[in-house]
Structure formats: C-alpha cells, structure tokens
Phi, psi and omega in degrees: 000129181277152188232003184244335184243157180282172181295142181276132183240148175276175179299131188281155175229158174304141186280329191308308180295320181293322180288323174299316181295319178296320180294326179285339181240026183297134178256166181281145168271154178300332181281347178295333184267003177279123180281167175147152179274344179257134165284133180246120183234130171232118179227158180231124179245133177244130176251135180230112000289169179307138178266124184055034179082351180259121185271325185224138172240122178252119190233134169240129184232147169241138179214127178249159183293341178275005178096352178280160181178194181193167181204139169245130182229126174235137181240158179220139005292153187288157175101338180284321178227133179293131173306134185237154179229117184232152174213159176213150181276172175304131179088353186248037183291163173296149181306326184280355182249121184272167175284352184301145173245079194297332186267015177265340185207137183299323180296319177295318178299313179298325176296313182293332181273357177083024186262010179249000182274181179229114348290164180288159177298142182284169185303321180300312178292326176301313179298321179293319178295319179296319175306316180296312179307315182290351174276353178239332189243154174236085183291141175274184192304308184298327180287324179292321176300316177299323180293320175300318177298322177295316180295331179299330181284352184275142174273148173092005178270139176240149183250135180241110187287350178220118181228135173246117182272187185291337177275000180085009182275136179267110182226207178241157183227153172236129180228154163229138188227142175243195183292325184232006184219163178209129171249137185227137166246132172259124183241151174286138187286346179250323185260344182067014172297135175284121189257331183199157176226140178220135173244122185230157176239150178276130176235175181296335179267001180119199183282133178235123179296144173249321175229136174225128180238123172257125175267113187266334180209129164233109183212200180214159184200153186279351179195166173285168180290338181215153170229132179295139183294320182223086184292143178299149178293152179300141176284137185290347183248009183217152176240011187228030186278135178256159179233082185287145179219093185302140178199141183288139176220154176250148179291137176291146179246331179204130184221154170299160190295330185249015178220164176217143185229161174242000000 
C-alpha cells in the first residue's frame, strides 16, 4: 500500500450520465444475498499526518435497525490506544449513530446527506456524509441504485472511468474538486459498492491525501461475534451508554468478500 501519493485518476467526464447508466444496469454483489439483521462493516482509515499520533484505525462494526450493535477497534502504531471491544443493546447506540435507516428511502438518505436544508449541502460535504454512513451501513443493490440517483442531482461531480486506488485495484471514481482540495469515491464498476474514499489537498508537488478509507467488507450477519452473558441493566437516565471491554485483536490481512476476521 502506498502512503505518499494520491490516487491516480483518468481524464474526467461529467458524472450525471455515467451515474444514471450505472444505476440502470447495476448488478448484485455476492454479499447482497447474505441474510442477517446486522449490517457488517469493516473499514480501515489512514490519517496523513497521523491524528493524535494514530496513523491507522481498523474498525469492524455491527449495526441493527433496533439500535443494537458492536464494534472492534484496533489502532496503529500499537500501544497508543488499547484495542477495544464494545457492544450496545437496543436504544443504547453511540451518540453519533442515529436510529435513522437512510438506505431504506430516498428522502431519508437525502436528509442524512444534508440535501434537504436551505441551502442544501454542497457536493464535497455530501461525499463526506456518505463516507460516514458507509462506515455503519451495508446498503444492498436497490439502496446503492438509489444512492447513485441522489448523486446524479449534485452539481460539481466528475466521473473517472479508470481509477487506480492505493490497493492497486482498477475501478471507477467520482470526484468533486475545489481550488485546494479534492474528494474522491472509488466504486466497483458493476455493483457500485464504494471501495475507498480519499480526501486530498493540492500541494506544490501535486495532490496529497489527508484521509484515506478502505472499505474491506460490506455485508450482513444474523448476530454479533459475541454476546455478553450478563449485560448491565439500562441506566435510568441515559439511552446512549456504552459498555467497553478491552481485548487484544490483530489487524486482518485477508478475508473472504462477505466476512471479516481478526
């Protein structure tokens, strides 16, 4: 994995027509057929320079529609933050995770992406919001098609038919660019699964990434990897309490497409 240069992009085209065509011919991902009440998401985030001394965060998350879920977090370099294992019961979600199911309805998705306000959120912020949603949710085929339809309505998006990401994968890209910044989504050309996100700034030597996120797994499962034998009773004054349980984990290096391991 390269750590010094931004993603290589092909010559851009207007995004609208390309996104409409992709939405109309979208194919299923193998993970679309995996049953389960939990969305299973595994992503790896790299900050350049390291944020709070942490260069890489490797995160596995489970999220159910009733608000229950779990998270495994490992940071690198090791030793700065203890690897953690967290879980929460229905209604005890982290503060940053809403009860909304944004990928079940276009209006909900537009609201989560900031497109219902006055004025609506710009394309740069929309891509950032989408990056965040995809760190918690695993949208299936129809939801991905709806997401493409929402992106079609944005001004300032460009389509790149050939993109080489940090993992060396040749895919397609969607970008929005300003004078000194660029936001990029890397998508699978048939399923439209988002495989990576990059936020870069312009320097004298070219584009330099500041944040890079690799989405390693978007799937579903019938349960979390663990369930506490005797969960603490709910606190009477809060609905967002977490129950952290530190535990050592190793970063995954290779996983099947619809599963993730530590």
